[in-house]
N, C-alpha and C positions, 0 to 999 in steps of 0.2 A: 516060253517064246513069246507070249503076250508082255510079259514084264520087260523082256530086253527091248521090245518095239516101244512100249510106253518110255522107258527110260531114254532111249535114243532119241525120241521126239520131244521130250523135256530139255534136253541138252542142244539139239539142233535148232529149235525155235528161237530161244534167245541168242544164239550165235548167229543166226541169220539177221535176227533183227539188229544187233550190233553192227554187223557188217554194213548192212543198210543205212542204219543212222549216221554212221561215221565216214561213209563213202558220199553221202548225197551231196555234201558242198564240192566234192571233188568232181563229180558228174555235172554240175553247175559251172564249174569252172571250165570243165572240158570243152563245153561249146564256145566260150570265149577265145580259148586256147586254139581251137580248130578254126574259128573265123579269124583270128589275128594271123594264123599261118598261111591261110588262102587269101586273105585281102590286103594284108598289111606287111608282112615279113620280108618280101621282096623288096622293098624300098627301107623299111625300118629295121630289119634283121630279126630273126627268130627271138632274141633276147630285148628288142625294143631299143637298142644302143644307137642304130642307124649307121651301124659298121658294115655297110655294103657299098658296092661301087655307086649304085644309084644313090644311096643315103650319104656317102662322102661327097660326090660331086653336088648335091643339093643342099649339103651343110645341114643336115637333120638333127634335130636335136635328141638327146639321150632321153626314153620316156622316165627312166629312173633318177632323171636330174631334177634339182628344186625348182626349175624353170616350169617344167612341164607339170610337176606335181602340185605346184600353187595354184594351177587353173581349175577352176570350179567344173564341177562335172557337166554343168550346163555349157560352159565354153568349149570342153572337150567334144562333147554332144554336137554342139554347132558347127565345130570342125570336122568331124566325121560327116556329119550330114550333108553340109555345103561345100564341103572341100575347102582348099586354099589357092590363092593365085601362085603360081609358079610350079605347079604339078600335081599337087594333092587333089586326086579326083573326088567328086561328089557322090556319097552313097544314097542319097534320097531316091526313094523308089526302089533301089537296090537291096537294101537291108531293112529290116523291120525295126520298129523303136526298140523292141526287146533285144534285137541283135546288137543294136548300137549300145545300149545298157551294158550288155556283156564285155563289149570291147572296152568301154569306160572302166569298168570293173577290172579287166584284165589289166589295163594300163595301170591302174592305182596299184595293182598287186606287184607292180614292177619298181616300186618305190625303193629307194636305198634303205637298207635297215641300220 
């Protein structure tokens, strides 16, 4: 019985480590996904395309486009932090610096392959 228990432990621990190690990047992205859905998707769409009634009326750019992707992280951070004239709200004081970095990372992940 002890032999079976020890054998099981030897198999479970490496498996648990692998699951944790390979899914950790997904957890990190998960926060950006959740933030994007709650703060941005109403206007920019869940896929960042801007294909929503608000996005169409404001002529929002697709986040996967070269125009958006060529912007620096600092430029995207400034837009999220300070907002833009014409409807983009400021998230200064509403989101932490880390949350804004997560959003920038999420936007980078939308780049056309």
